[in-house]
Structures are given as C-alpha cells and as structure tokens.
N, C-alpha and C positions, 0 to 999 in steps of 0.2 A: 363804309357801307351804311345805307340809310336804316335808321331804327324802325322805319315803316315797311321795309321790304326784306325778304329773304332771297338772296341772289345765289346762283350757282354758275360755275365756269364752264365754258366750252373752249378747249385748247387744241390747236392743231400743230402737228410736228412733221418735219420733213427730214430725210436723210440723203446725203450727197451720193450714196452708193446704190440707191434704189428709187424707183418711181413711186412706190406705194407710200401714202401718207398715213399718219396715225392721228385720229381725233379722239380726245378724251372728253366725255360728257359727264360732268359732275352732277350727281343726282341728289335731290331732296326726296326722300321716300314718302313724305306726306306733303301735299301741295294743293293748289287750286287746279281744277280740271284743265284749264287752258295751258298751264305749264306742261302737263303731260302730252297735250296735243302738239305743242311745239317740239318736244323731244321726239315724239313719234314721227313728225314730219321730217326731222333731221335723219332719223333712221331710215325712213322710206326713201328719201332722196338718195341716201348713201347706198342702199341695197339695189335700187333701180339702176344705179351706175355700176353695179357689179361688185360692190364692196362687201367685206366680211364684218359681222357684228359679234363682239364679245360682250358679256354682261355679268354683273355681280349678282350672285345669289347663293348664300349659304343654304345648302339643300339637304334633303333627307338622304341618308346613305343607301347605296345599292345593296341588294341582298348579299352579294358576294363580299362586300365590305363587312357587313355585320357578321358573316360567317367566321371572320378572323378576329372578332372582338371578344374581349373578356366579358363575363356577366356584368361587372361593374361599369365597363365602358358602354354596354348596351343600355343600362339604366340611365346613365348620364346623358347619352344621346337622345333617348326618348324624352327625358326632362327638357332638354334644350329644344327639341322639336315642338313640344307643347308651348314652351315659353315664346318662341319666335312666332308661332301662329297667333298667340294672344297679342303680341306687339303689332302684328300686321292688321289686326282687327280693331285697333284703337280708334279709328275714325268712324266706326259704325254708329249711326244715329246722329252724326253731325251733318251740317249742311255747308256747302261751299268748299269743303276740304275732302280729299280722297287719298287713298293709298296707291302707290305705284303698282302693286301687284294686281289691283283691280283695273288699272287703266292701260298698262303696257304688258300684256301677257307675253311670255317668251315664245318665239317662233322655233319650231324644230330645226330650222336652218341656222340658228344662232349657236354660238359656242360659249359654254360657261366653264371658265378655268378655276372657279372658286372652290372652297373646301366644303366638306359635308359636315353635318351635325356630329358625326362620329369623330371627324378630325378635330372639331371644336372640343369635344369631350376629352380627347387625348391631350389637348393643349392646356386645358383649364383644370385647376385643382377642384376637389369635391366641393369646397365651401363656395367658390365662385359660381359653380353651376347651381347650387342651392339658392344663392343670393339672386342670380338672374331669374330663376323660376319664380321666386317669391316676388321680385320686383315686377315681373310681367303680370302675375296674377293681380297684384294690388293696383298696377297701372290700369289694366283693363277694367277692373271693378271700380276703380276710382273715377274713371271717366263716366261710367254709367251712373254711379251714385251722384257725382257732381252734377250731371245733367238732370237727374231726378230732383235733387234738392233745389236746383235753380228754378225748375218748373214749379215746384211746390211753393216757392216764395214769390210766384207771380212773374218770373222771368220767361224767356222764350228760348227755343232751340237756337235761333239765330244769334241771340246774345251770348249763349254759352259757346257756340261755335266760334264766335269772334274772340272770346276770352281764350279759348284753346289756341287759336291762331296767334294771338299776342304772345302767349307763352312760347309757342314754337319759334317765332321770330326772335324773341328775346334770348332764348337758349342758343340760337345759332348766330346771333350778331353781336352778342356781348363779349367781354374779355374771355380769351381762351383759358381753360383751367390750367393752373400752373403745376398741378401735381402735388402740391403741398398740403392740401386739405382733403376731407372725405369726398369720395366720388361715388356715383351710382354704380351698381353692379354691371349694367349694360356698358357704361363707359370703361369700366375696368376690363370687361371682356374684350372690348374693341382694342384697347391699348395692348393687351396681351396677344392678340391674334392678328392685328393689322399687318405687322411686318411679314408674316408668313403669307397672308392673303395678297399683299402687294407684290411679293416675289412670284407668286403663282401667275398673276396677270402679266408681269414682265417676262416671265419664262414663256408664256403663251404668245406674247408679241414677238419674242425671239424666234419661236418656232414658225410663226406666220411669215416673218421676214425671210427665214431660210427656205420655206417651201413656195411662198407666193410673194416674192419681193416687189412685184410691180402692181399688187392689188391693195387698194386702200382698206384700212381697218378702222372701225369705230368701236370704242369701248365705253359702256355706260357703267360707272362705278360711283359709290357714294362720294359726295364732294370732298369729304375729309381725306379721301385717299389720293386726290389729284396731286398734291405737292410731292408725295413720296414717289408715285408712279412717274410723274413728270421729271423728277430729278433722276430717276433711273434711266429714262429715255435720253436725257442730256448726257449721262455717263456713257451711253452707248453710241454717241456721235450724232444724235438727232438735234435739230434746231427748232425751237418754238417759233412758228411763223405767224400765228394769230391767236388772239384771245378775245372772246366775247362773253356776255353773261345773259342768262335767262332769269326771269322773275318767277320764283316758285310761289311766293306769297306776297301779295300787296295788300296791306291792311286797309288803305283808303279804298281800293277797288273792292275789297271784300265787304267793307262797311256799306258801300253804295249798292252792291249786289244783294246784300241781306236786308237792307233797309233799316239798319240799326246804327247807333253811334257808340264808338269805343269810349269808355270812361277815361278821363284824364288821369295819369298816374299820380298826380298831386291832389286828387280828390274832386275835381270839378268835371265839367263836361264841355 
C-alpha cells in the first residue's frame, strides 16, 4: 500500500447454489469527497438493478430497547451516543476531508444489521466506556485547538487539513497493532465488539440468501471488517470473484487541491 494513499477494498462473492452475488464495500469513514461519490455511484448502480443494501452503523437504541435496560446500562448507552457523535464531527472546520455520515445518508430502503449503543454498553465494561467518552471529548477538542493554534502561528486551514490527512493515512497504512502495547480506547472498543458485529452482518447475509437467493446484496462496512466477513462468506461456500480498490485519501491530490505542500517527514520540503 502506498504511504501517500489510503485505499479500501471492494470485494465480490458468488455462490454456486444461488444467483445473487454479495459485494462488500470496505469504508473509510473519513475521506475526500470524491471517494464517497464513487461509493454512492456503486450503491446507486446496485439498487437501480434491484439489489439490496446493508450498511454498518452503530445506532441509537429504540425506545423499546431502553425499556428493558438497567439504569447503569442507560447511562453507559447515553455516554456512548455522545462519544460517537463527537467522533463523527471531527472533520468540522477542515477542508478537503469529510465524514461518511455527511456524504452518504442512509436510505429508508437500506437495512442496518448493526448493533445499538445499548448493545455496545452491554458488551463493554464501565472503564472502557469512560475511556471512549474521554477520548472522544479530547479528540474533538484537540482538532479544534490544533486548528486554532496552527492559525495563530501563521498557518492555514489548508495546511492543518493536510496534516490531519497525513495522520489519517499513516494510521491506516502503517504496521497493524500487534496487541502487545497500549491501545486507544476506540481501538479497544472495536476489538471487543467487532466479532459480534461481524456475526450480525453474516447472519443478515444468511437471512437474505434464504429469502431472496437470486437478488444481489451490497454491504458497506468499515474496511477493517472485510477480512472477517469475507472469511465467513468463504466458510459458507461463497467464492471471491473479484477485488478492486477505491482511493479514500490521496495526499498528492489533496496537496494540489488545497494549494499547499506537505512537509517532508525528515524535516525538509
């Protein structure tokens, strides 16, 4: 993978016993606008041909879910709701980068098999929820403060946005965390909940295959989920028939669009 680009996979699967194909679209939740336009084109082409769309979205619980929750679970669920809202607003004030929630709003016709914030609260211990809420608060504030400091020192929004993009690409193209060192609260939350969330999507694919075996299905999920969901499809007798990639962030393209130059990591330009 290029250190100047953040790429995500599009993988297609077929099954010998049914006509319906499954397409997994790995998502970067923060990217350049053109990336989301490409994903939206994939979705529109798919639905125009009569396909079904599934999407990833850890969502607020329904009132009937909350009715069965304990007071502690409700408090944890509300804390996670606030934290995830803050994470989704981290690109506010930046230029050249946007969040998926602002670019691809879910259609009422799409299906979300993901878990709710209450489900998250039940899966995570109290300290992890506190840590996630704290991290979200400091991340959201840190971006705003960093932007303000950069401007006060004579920098520009464009320069700060490019620095943010560099961090985003580096975080997603560098060596994968081995699990031996300290990790962020959000990564810890992902590790503890991804198996359940992946199984929810696989169960939804199974239900679709049972009721609409000849109808194509497209699922947009975070790119980190694709390996596990794809392995689950292979276990179910599917064959991967194609793989392509979309460019979520291209640092050179972003530099050109913003009219700024990225600093060399070794100190030059």
